[in-house]
C-alpha positions as CSV (number, residue, x, y, z in Angstrom):
1,M,-53.9,-6.7,32.3
2,M,-52.7,-3.3,33.5
3,R,-50.2,-4.9,35.9
4,T,-48.8,-7.1,33.1
5,L,-48.4,-4.1,30.8
6,L,-46.7,-2.1,33.6
7,K,-44.4,-5.0,34.2
8,F,-43.5,-5.2,30.5
9,V,-42.8,-1.5,30.4
10,V,-40.5,-1.7,33.4
11,I,-38.6,-4.7,32.0
12,L,-38.2,-2.9,28.6
13,A,-37.0,0.3,30.3
14,A,-34.4,-1.7,32.3
15,V,-33.2,-3.5,29.2
16,C,-32.8,-0.1,27.4
17,I,-30.9,1.4,30.3
18,V,-28.5,-1.6,30.5
19,M,-27.9,-1.6,26.7
20,G,-27.4,2.2,26.7
21,G,-24.9,1.9,29.5
22,G,-23.1,-0.9,27.7
23,V,-22.8,1.1,24.5
24,A,-21.6,4.2,26.5
25,A,-19.0,2.0,28.3
26,L,-17.7,0.5,25.1
27,Y,-17.5,3.9,23.4
28,G,-15.6,5.3,26.4
29,L,-13.2,2.3,26.2
30,W,-12.5,2.6,22.5
31,R,-12.8,6.4,22.1
32,G,-9.1,6.9,22.9
33,R,-7.9,4.2,20.6
34,I,-10.2,5.5,17.8
35,A,-8.8,9.0,18.2
36,E,-5.2,7.7,18.2
37,R,-5.8,5.7,15.0
38,E,-7.4,8.8,13.3
39,A,-4.4,11.0,14.4
40,A,-1.9,8.4,13.1
41,A,-3.8,8.3,9.7
42,R,-3.6,12.1,9.5
43,R,0.1,12.2,10.3
44,A,0.7,9.6,7.5
45,A,-1.4,11.5,5.1
46,V,0.4,14.7,5.8
47,Q,3.7,13.1,4.7
48,K,2.0,11.6,1.6
49,V,0.8,14.9,0.1
50,V,4.0,16.9,0.3
51,P,6.7,17.1,-2.4
52,G,9.6,14.7,-2.0
53,G,12.4,16.0,0.2
54,A,10.2,18.5,2.0
55,T,9.9,18.3,5.8
56,I,7.1,19.2,8.2
57,D,7.2,20.0,11.9
58,L,4.0,18.3,13.0
59,D,4.3,19.9,16.5
60,R,4.2,23.5,15.1
61,P,1.4,24.2,12.7
62,L,0.9,27.6,11.0
63,A,-2.7,27.6,12.3
64,G,-5.0,25.4,14.3
65,E,-4.1,22.8,16.9
66,A,-1.3,20.3,16.2
67,G,-2.6,16.7,15.5
68,T,-6.2,17.8,14.9
69,P,-8.2,18.4,11.6
70,T,-7.9,22.1,12.1
71,A,-4.1,22.2,11.8
72,V,-2.4,23.8,8.8
73,Y,1.2,23.0,8.2
74,A,4.1,24.4,6.1
75,A,6.4,22.0,4.3
76,R,9.9,23.3,3.9
77,N,13.0,22.4,1.8
78,A,16.5,22.0,3.0
79,E,17.0,25.8,2.9
80,G,14.0,26.3,5.2
81,E,11.9,27.8,2.4
82,T,8.2,27.0,2.4
83,V,7.5,24.8,-0.7
84,A,4.0,23.6,0.2
85,Y,1.1,23.9,2.6
86,V,-1.0,21.0,4.0
87,A,-4.4,21.0,5.6
88,A,-7.4,18.7,6.1
89,G,-10.9,19.0,5.0
90,A,-14.2,17.1,5.5
91,A,-17.7,17.0,4.0
92,Q,-20.8,14.8,4.3
93,G,-20.9,12.2,1.6
94,Y,-23.7,9.6,0.8
95,A,-23.2,7.4,3.8
96,S,-20.4,8.9,5.8
97,T,-18.1,11.9,6.3
98,V,-15.4,12.0,3.7
99,R,-12.1,13.3,5.1
100,V,-9.2,14.3,3.0
101,M,-5.6,15.7,3.4
102,V,-4.5,18.2,0.8
103,G,-1.0,19.3,-0.1
104,A,-0.8,22.5,-2.2
105,L,2.1,24.5,-3.8
106,P,2.4,28.3,-3.7
107,T,2.4,29.5,-7.4
108,P,1.8,32.8,-9.2
109,Q,-1.8,31.6,-9.8
110,G,-2.3,31.0,-6.1
111,L,-2.3,27.6,-4.3
112,T,-2.1,24.7,-6.8
113,I,-3.0,21.2,-5.6
114,H,0.0,18.8,-5.4
115,K,-1.7,15.7,-4.0
116,V,-5.0,14.7,-2.3
117,A,-5.3,11.7,0.1
118,V,-8.5,10.3,1.6
119,T,-8.0,9.7,5.4
120,A,-11.5,8.4,6.3
121,Q,-14.7,7.4,4.6
122,A,-17.4,4.7,4.8
123,E,-19.1,5.1,1.5
124,T,-20.8,2.4,-0.6
125,P,-18.3,-0.4,-1.6
126,G,-17.7,-0.4,-5.4
127,L,-19.2,3.1,-5.8
128,G,-18.5,5.9,-3.5
129,A,-15.7,4.0,-1.8
130,K,-13.7,4.4,-5.0
131,V,-12.6,7.8,-3.7
132,A,-10.1,5.9,-1.5
133,E,-9.4,2.7,-3.5
134,Q,-5.9,2.3,-4.8
135,R,-5.2,0.7,-8.2
136,S,-2.0,-0.9,-9.5
137,T,-0.3,-0.4,-12.8
138,Y,0.5,-4.2,-12.7
139,M,-1.7,-6.7,-14.5
140,L,-2.5,-9.9,-12.6
141,W,0.3,-11.8,-14.4
142,Q,2.8,-9.0,-13.6
143,K,1.7,-9.2,-9.9
144,L,2.3,-12.9,-9.9
145,G,5.6,-12.4,-11.6
146,Q,6.6,-9.9,-9.0
147,I,5.8,-12.3,-6.2
148,L,7.4,-15.3,-7.8
149,F,10.4,-13.9,-9.6
150,G,10.6,-10.2,-8.9
151,S,10.2,-7.6,-11.6
152,D,12.3,-4.9,-13.3
153,Q,9.3,-2.8,-14.1
154,P,8.3,-0.7,-11.0
155,E,4.8,-0.9,-9.8
156,R,2.8,2.3,-9.3
157,V,-0.2,2.4,-7.0
158,F,-2.7,5.3,-7.7
159,N,-6.2,6.5,-7.4
160,P,-7.6,7.8,-10.8
161,F,-10.2,10.2,-9.1
162,L,-7.7,11.8,-6.6
163,E,-5.1,12.3,-9.4
164,R,-7.6,14.5,-11.2
165,F,-7.1,17.1,-8.6
166,E,-3.4,17.4,-9.1
167,K,-2.1,20.7,-10.6
168,K,-5.6,22.2,-10.2
169,T,-6.2,25.6,-8.5
170,A,-9.0,26.2,-6.0
171,R,-11.1,27.7,-8.8
172,Q,-10.6,24.6,-11.0
173,A,-11.1,21.9,-8.3
174,P,-14.9,22.0,-8.4
175,D,-14.8,21.0,-12.1
176,V,-12.9,17.7,-11.4
177,Q,-14.8,14.9,-13.1
178,A,-16.9,12.9,-10.6
179,I,-16.8,9.1,-10.2
180,T,-19.5,7.4,-12.3
181,A,-22.6,6.6,-10.2
182,A,-21.0,8.3,-7.1
183,T,-21.9,11.9,-7.6
184,I,-22.7,12.7,-4.0
185,T,-19.4,11.1,-2.7
186,S,-17.4,12.9,-5.4
187,S,-19.0,16.2,-4.5
188,A,-18.2,15.6,-0.8
189,A,-14.6,15.0,-1.7
190,K,-14.4,18.2,-3.8
191,Q,-16.0,20.2,-1.0
192,A,-13.5,18.7,1.5
193,V,-10.7,19.7,-0.8
194,Q,-12.1,23.2,-1.0
195,Q,-12.3,23.5,2.7
196,A,-8.7,22.4,3.1
197,L,-7.6,25.0,0.5
198,K,-9.5,27.7,2.3
199,R,-7.8,26.9,5.6
200,M,-4.4,27.1,3.8
201,R,-5.2,30.5,2.2
202,E,-6.3,31.9,5.6
203,A,-3.2,30.6,7.4
204,K,-1.0,31.9,4.6
205,A,-2.6,35.3,4.7
206,S,-2.4,35.5,8.4
207,R,1.3,34.7,8.3
208,E,2.0,37.3,5.7
209,R,0.4,40.2,7.6
């Protein structure tokens, strides 16, 4: 009986070692690709949250390390004037870490949010995942008309929750209305936005010293 039990324990330990090694090998294989995909998503989000016509040097952040979540960027107009700041933020949601990119404008009232984009989340579909879902101003028949015949009316894709942040200051951002039945995810998004704004304020203050 003891010999059979010992044999079972040895076999189970061997299986665990093999499986653990396999998981580690797969993670090592895909880690680089995952990091590249996340970096590409961040770069695209940076461009999405700045005013039209503004440019950003992604290789020269104001603070943090270029291409990482710690980077804070300045968006400049054709005259070289800083017209916006961009930073990332993250907070734990209901089922995942909610990551955002925030663009903010310098105003007399302080930094005012221009746009917010979600760069990563794995929240509950149909509930928390709404923080990243895009809607269209087209109805179904308009979408079909666009596909079949084209349309004179331009389509606008938007996210109702993220648009609530626009033109809000850091003090007003926590009061943004949450998504129904997704309070935890909504709170995570607001915390992530606050973190991004904090990074911008610190980078801006450091630059002005």
